[in-house]
N, C-alpha and C positions, 0 to 999 in steps of 0.2 A: 481409869486414870486420864488426866489431861496432860499431854506431852507436847512440848514446844520443840520444833526441829528447825534450826537455822540451816540453810542450804538443802532444804527438803525437796527441792526440784532437781537436785543434782543426780549424778550417776548412782551413788549409794543411797542418797536421801529419798529418791523416788521409790526404790525397793523397800526401804525401811518404812516409809510412810504407808505404803499399801499394806504391808504385813501387819503393822500396828492397828490399822483400821480393820483388818480382817479379824483381829482379836477383840474388837469392840471398843478400843480406846478412842478417846477424842484427841484429834491431832490438829495443832496449829503450825503451819509452815510459814517461815519467813525467808524470803529468797529474792534476790534482785532480778532473777530470771534472765540474766545476761546470757546464759547458755540454754535457754528454752524452758518450757514447762510441759511435761508430759503426764501430769497428774489429771485424773478424771474427777469431775465434781462428785462429791459424796456427802451424805448427811452430816457425818461427824468430822468433816474436814473443812478447815478454814485456811485459805491461802492468802498471804499478805505480800504484795510486791514491794519490797523495801530493802534498802542497803543497810547492813547491820552497823555501819558507821553512824546511823541515826537510831541508835539503840534506845533512846528515850521514847521513841514512837512505838516500840514493841509492846504489845499488851501482855502482861504477865498474870492476868486475872485467873486465879484458881489453877495455875500451872503446877503440877506435881514434880515433873522432871524436865530438864532441858538437855537435848542432845545437840551439841554444837559442831556442825559439819562445815559451815560456811567458811571458805577461805579461797585465796588465789592458790591454785594447786600446781604442783610439779615445778622442777627447776627452770625449764625454759619459759614457762608462763610467768614466773616471778621476775625473771631477769628482764622481761619487756618493760616493767615499771616497778623497780624495787621499792620506791617510796609508797606506792599504792599498796603493795603487799605488806609492808610494815604497818600501815594504817589499818588494814583489814585483819590481817592475821594476828597482830599483837594488840594494837591500841583499842580496836573495836572489841576484841575478845576481853580485854580488861574491863571495859565499860559494861559488857554483857554480864559478867559474873557479879559485878557490883550491883547492877539492877536486879539480877536474879535474887541475890541475898536480901536486898531491900524489900522485895516483894514476896519473901518467905517461900521461894522455890526450895524444895527439899533436896534435890539431887542435880548435880551438874556433870554431864558426861562429855568429855572432850575427845574429838578425833584428831590425834597428833599424827605422827608418821614414824615408821620404823627406820626411815632414813636419817633420823637424828643421831644414830650411832656412827655415821660416817663409814670409814674404811676400817673393818675389824678383821683380825686374823684368827681370833678365837673361834673354835668350832661351836661353842655354846654362848651365844650373845644373850645374856640375861639382863633384866631390868636394873641391876645394880652396877653395871659397867658404866664408865664415864661416857658422856656424850661428846662427840667430836664432829660437829656438823661441818660439811665442806662446801656448802652452797648457801646462798641467801635464803632460799626456801627452807632448808634444814634449820638455819639459824632462827628464822621467824617461829618455827614450830618449837624449838628448844626454849626460846625466851617466853613464848606463850605458856608453855608448861610450867616454867618457874613462877611466872606471875600468878597463874591459876592455883598452883599448889600452895601459895602463901595464904590462901583462903580456906584451906582444908579443915580448919577448926570451926568454920562458920557455916559450912555446907558440905553435904556428902559429895566427894569429888573422885571421879574415876576417869583416868586418862588412858585411852586406848592407843597403842602404837601399831597401826595396821601395816602389814606387808603390802607388796604390790597386789592390787585387786584385779580379779579377772572374772569374766562371765557376763551374762546378759542382764540388761536393764532397759526398761522402756526409754530411758534417757541414756543412750549409749556413749561410752568413751572408747576411742580406738587408738589413743596415744599411750596406753599402758602395755607393757611388754608382751604379755600373752595375747591380749586382744589385737595388738598391732600385727603380730605374726599371723594371727588367724585371718585378718582381713587381707594381708599380703598374699597368703596362700590361696584364699578364695578368689581374689581378683587376678593375681599375676602368676600363680603357680610357682612363685619364687619368693624366698625369704631373705632379707638382708640382715646379717648379723654383724654388729660393730664390736670387734674384739671377740667376745664369746666366753672368756674364762671368768668374768665377773659372776659372783654368786649372789643370787637374790632370793629372799623368802617370798612366798606367794600365799594368797588367800582367796578363796572363791567368794564372790559377792554375797551369796546366800549365807555362808558361814560368818562373814563380817557383820551382816545385818543381825544374825542370831547372837553375836557377841554383844551388840548394843542392847538387844532385847533381854539377854541374860542379866545384864547389870540393872536394867529397868525393873526386872522381876525380883532382883536380889539387891536392893539398895543398901543393905547393911553389910555388904562385903567390904573388906578393909579399903580405906582410901588409898589412892596411889596409882602406880603405873603398871600397865599390863600389855605385854607383847601379844600380837595376834597375827602370827605367821606360821606356816606349817611346812610347806614343801620348799626346802632350801636347795635350789638348783642353779647350775651354771646356765648362763643365757643360751649357750649353744645347745644344751640339753633340753631347754624349753623349746627351742626351734625344732629339734629332732622330734619331740613329742607331737608338735603341730604337724610336721611333715609326714609323720606316720599315719595320722588320722585324715589329713587333707593332703594327698600326694602332691609334693612340691619340692623344688630344688632349694638348697641352702647356699647362699653366696656370702662368704666371709670377707669383711673389710677390716684391716688391721688398724686403720687410723681412727682410734676410738678416744673421744674426749671425756666420756663418762666413766670415771674411775671407781664409782661406788661399788663396793663388794662387801657383803656382810651376810651372816646367818641370823636367824632368830630362834631362840628357845622360848616356847610358850607354855612351859610346864606350870608356871605360876597361874596362868589362866585355866589350864586343865584341872588344877587342884581345886578350883572353885566349883567344879562340877560341869564345866562347859565341855560339850562333845562336838568334835569336827565331823561333818557329814558329807563334804564335797571335796573335789579335787580339780587340778588343772585339766585332767582328761575330761571330766564332766563338763567343764567350761568350753573346751574345744568342740565336743560333740554337740552341745546345746547351741552354741553360736553358729555352727555350721548349719544346723537345722533351722534356726531362726532366720538366718540369711537367705536360705533357699526358699523359706516360706514368706520372704519379703516382710518380716517383722521389724527389720531395721535396714537403714540405708546409710551409706557413707556420705556424710555432709560435713561442712566446716564446723558445724555445731558439735561434732564428735571429737574435735581437737581443741584443747585449751588455747594454744598459741594462735591458731587461725581465728578463733572466736574473738579473742582479745584484740587482735590486730584489726579486725573488721569493725569492732565496736568503738575503738579509740577511747577506751575507758580512762577516766582521770579521777 
């Protein structure tokens, strides 16, 4: 198959690209490379340095499936320039699916976010619950979902709502809760927890990559929305898991501005035949090992906000 990945140089995109190549697929990556490029040159890999706002320049020749990962990620990153985020996360996404349909792409897989649910008290947050986004980032994801789903009769459309991702990638992110606690423990032997009672679902990066591959392998699965989150834990309990594997103190600060708290139920995904294989504990052990082996280093590139501030993107 020929698979086009927007954002293929990113944290998840890099792992997904390498795994698809290992299966023998042809992969075209479209990425601005604002946050770097850690992909190695390979025979079946084509990397195009391009802003998806210029979607008319994206080559769709013989593309079978498109995995749309490119976006301005996380709440603080979006708040630096909300207009830019609406342009990339929504307007460019709209252009992308229209061009995909014009070029006879068979399948469009969209990386949304589990955070579109907002604050939920239900113990089982399923795909049929109303979306109540509480940040600009959440809102851009929700609107993009609505725009894309309006084309579901013209293209196979699968929207994945991932939980907070953790684990190792050649292109590391350290501003995600589990990964952030891990780097704090490794560097400072102390974790800072803001609040702590917020509940967040989590997913290992290898499981998330396998979710996208699962839908690529099974394009005829029903169109629609699929949660991808498994370990629903309080932030304080995530910190405790990290401190048990990487001995460190936990410092709790009550002044917490991040009120998001929700669980995810991923039974719908499981019923399609997907099997989870990794855990938060796997991510902690692996990142500790990779850090000690100097497979990654903490740089500004590992943080969305720091990167955007340095680039002065418009």
